[in-house]
N, C-alpha and C positions, 0 to 999 in steps of 0.2 A: 451516489454522487452524480451519476449521469442524469437522473431525474431532477436532482437539485439544480444542476446546470440549466435544465429546461425551464423549471419553474422560476428560477431567479430572473431569467430574461423575459418573463411574462409579467413581472411586477408592474412595469410601466403602463400596462393596459388598464390596471384596476386601481392605481393610486389616485387619490382625489386631486382634481385640477382646480387651481384658483380661478374664480370667475374672471373672465376677460383676459386671463393669462395665456401666453403662447409658449410652446416648447421651442427653445432656441437650438438651432442646429449645432451639433458638436463639432468643434474644430479638430479634425483628425490629426493634422500635423502637430498642433500644439499638444494634444493629448499624447501623441507618440513621443514627443520630446520629453514630456513630463515622465512618462513611463521609462524611457531610456535613462533619464537622470537617476531614477530610483534603482535601476539595475546596476548602473555604473558605480553607484555609491556603495555597493557591496564590498568592493575592495578585493578581498581574497577570491581566487577563482572558484572554489567550491560554493561559496555563498552567491557569487554572481550567477553561476550555473543554476543553482536552486531557484533564484529569483526569475531567471529566464523561463524555467519550467513552470513556475507558478503563473507567470504572465501568459504564457502560451495556453495554459489550461483554462484561462478565463476569457480570452479574446473571442470575438465572433468568428465563426468558420463559414466561409463561402468558397470551398474548394471543390473542384471536380474530383471524381474518384481517382482518375489517373494521376493528377497532381498530388493528391494525398498519399497515394501508394508510393510515388516517387520520393516524397519527403520521408516516409517510413524507411524506405530502402537506404536513403542517405544516413538516417540516424543509426540504422543497424549495421552500417558498413564498418563501424569501429570493432565489431566482434570478429572481423577477419584476423585480428591480432590476438584474439583470446581463445578460450577453450569452449568445447561443445556444451559443457555443463553450464557455463555462464550464459551462453546463448539460450539454452533450454529454460533457464530461470527467467530471462527477459521475455521470451515468447509466451511463457505462462502468464506473466504480468500483463502483456498486451492483450492476450485472449480474455483475461479477466476484465480489463478496461473496456474491451469490445463487447462485453456481455455475452461472451461465448462459453464461459465456464459456468454453466448453470448446475446447481446441485440436483441430483436425481429426485430427491424428495424434499421439496421446499417446506411442506406443511408440517411434517412431524416435529412437534415440540415448539414450533415457531409460527403458530397459526396467525397471530396478529400481523407479524412481519410479512407473511405470505399473502395475507389478504390485502395489505397495503400495496404490495408489489403488483398484485393482479389489478388493483384499481389504477395504478400508474400505467400499466400496459394497456388497459382498455379505455383510457381517457382520450377525449377528442380535444387536442390542444389547439386546433385551429378555431374551434367554435366554443371554447370553454367560457363559462360565465364566472362572475366574481365569487359566487357562493362555492362553486366547485373548486375554484382556485384556492380560496382560503382554507377549505376543508383539507385539501391535499397538502398545503404548506404546513398546516398544524400537525397533520399526521406524519409529515416528513421530519419535523423536529422531534416528535415522539419516537419515531423509528431510529433517528440518529442517537438519541439518548439511550435507547435500548441496546443498540449495537455497541456503543461506547462501554456500557456496563458489562455486556457479555465479553467484549474483547479484553477488558481489564481483568475480569475473573479468569478467563482462559489463560492469559499470560501468567497470572499468579499461580494458577494450578500447574501449568507446564513447568515453571521454574521449580516448584516444589518437587514435581516428579523427577526432573533432571538432577536436582541436588540429591534426592534420595537414591536414585539409580547410581549416581557417582559414588556414594558411600558403599553400596553393595558391590560395585565393580572392583573397588580397591580394598575391600574388607580383608581378604586373605593376605594381602601384602603390607598391611599397616598394623603397627602396634597400637592397640586400643586398650585402655584400662578397663578392668572389670566393671568398675562403677559407671564408666561412660557407656559401655555396651548394655549394661542392665537398664540404665536410664533411657537409652534410645529404644530398646525393645518395649519398655513400658509405654512410651509415647505411641509407638506403632500399634501395640495391642489395643490401647484405649481408642485410637481412631478407627481401627478395623472393627472393634466391637460395636461402636456407634454406627458405622456404615452398615454392618450386617443387620443391625436392629432397625435400620431406616430412620435413625434419629435425625433431628434437624440441626439446630445450631450447636456447635461444639462448645462445651463449657469453658469459661475463662481460665480456670486452673490448668486445663490441658493445653490450650493455645499458648499460655505464658511459658509452659515448659519447652515449647519449640525453640525459644531463644537459646536453649542449651546447645542446639546444633549449629548456631551461627559460627561461621569461620572454620567449621570442621573440614569442609571440602578442601579449602586452600591449605590447611595444615596437613591434611593427609597427602595431598598432592606433593607438597614440598618434602614431606618425610619419605614418600615413595621414591622421589627422584634423587634424593640425597645420595651421592656416590655413584649414581647411574651414569652411563654414557649419554651422549646427546640423543635426542628423539630419533634423528635420522639413523644413527648407528644401531639403535635398538631395533628399529623397523627392518633394517637390512640384515641383522644377524639373528633375529628371533621373531619369526612371523606371528605366532600367537600373541607374544608380548607386544609386538609392534602394533597389531590390530587393537589390542586393549589400550595401548597408549594413545592411539588415534582417537578412540572413543572418549577417553578421559579428557584429552585436549579439546575435543569438540564440545563436550558438555560444559567445559569451563570457558568457552569462547565468548560467552555473553549473548549468543543467539538462542532464543527460546525454542525455535523449531529448526531442527537440523537433521541431516541424514547421518545416522551412526554407522552405516555401511557405505564406504566411499562409492560414488557413482562410477560406472564404467566409462562415462564420458568426462570424468574429472579432469584429465590431462589431455584429452583428445583435441587437437587443433581444429579450428573451423575452416573448412574449405569453401571456396566460392560456390561450388555445386551444392554443398549442404546448406549454405545460407540461402541460396536461391530457392531451394526446395521448401525450406521453412517459411520463407516469405510468401511463396505461392500458396501454400496450405492456409496460411493466415488470411491472405487476400481472398481466396475462394470462400472461406467460411464467412468473412465479413460481407462479401457480395450477396451471399445467400441469405444471411440474417437481415440485411438491409431491405430486402424485398418485402419484408413483413413489418417494418418499423416506420413510424412517421419521420418526416424529414428533420424535424427539430431534434429528435433523439439521435439520428444519424450524425448530425452536426455535433451533438454533445459527445458521442463516442469518439469522433475524430479528434476533438479538442483534448479529451482525456488520454487518448493514445499518444498524441504528439507531446503531451506534457510529461509522459513517462520515459520517452526516448532520451538517450544521451544527446546533449546539445549538438545540433547539426548545422548551426549557422557558422559561416566561415569568417565573418567580420561584423563589426558594429553597424556598418552601413546596410548589410544584408538583413540584420535583425531589425533595424529601424524600418526598412522597407516592408518587412513582413508585418510589423505592428501597424504601420500606417495603412497598408493595403487591406489588412483585416478589418480595420475600422471603416475605411472608405467603401469597401465592397458590401458592407452591411447596410441595406436601405431602411431597415427597421430602426428608427431613431431611438425608440425606447430600449431596444436590445443593446445598441451601441452605448447608451448612457449607463445601462446596468453593468455592462462589462467593465467600463472604466471605473465606475463606482466600486465594484468588487475588488478591482486591482488596488484602488486607493485604500480600501479597508484592509487588505492584506498588508500593504505598506505601513499604514498607521499602527496596526496591531504589532507588527514587527518592531517598529520604532519604539513603541511603549515598552 
């Protein structure tokens, strides 16, 4: 996404110009009012906040490092009312958006993606020609499609694993008919045998039999909880059972990736000292990484980080000023136009 941000703003360099035509300067105030109207039209606070984050993630960035860090501190200040676990989650997100969480081995199994990433890292964006630009944008689309497919497959697989584990966790405390258990084991044996043999696609008759397991998790959970005390009472009075109940509830929460063992920081309140230390670690890592990155990528990282923070604007006037100043401070007319065009695309797609 960071490199997509960079390439999208370079499109104006290479788009064909009509003969005799001139690029008209963008009216920053009018564009800011148009964007504000879209944001306000969201109505409910969650949608308005989502639109603000989407807009911030597309606007040009011309911030000094100190100003940027101050804005991050403002956004993170809300975590003083929360737990260390929530802060840890947000810091992990910001490190990812800052390109700081790099896998130790990018190449293994993902050679094409790794090769494309290396091309992006080594590209000269200041002197890029049209042929290189088009090649990168085409490969960017291919990489996006690949990642979407991988993500979808991983989510499906994780949900299957979670559902199966839920059945195993509750098996000893649930009344399951002999025919149900026999059928379930047949399915599992069939899949395991194919996996051990290195077989490819699972035959249709086996995948169709998986529908037999639909709804079993919910039914078992209701059966298990029938007549039991509340979850809190169970945890307080029976530690092993309470731990099991926590895992069952977590697996049924709808989140595909979760910690089955509660974090030690789950309920620990965030102190000002702890928040300041986390912020300084993040800022030090960003400063170091920016020494080796082109300015256009640093700006992309700033935009992505700001877009993931809780909304830190205190009023509509403050938000309007940020939007207008972001457009005014960008002297690259093509980049300004691209930013506004992308925000309009987000708006139009949402309206559709």
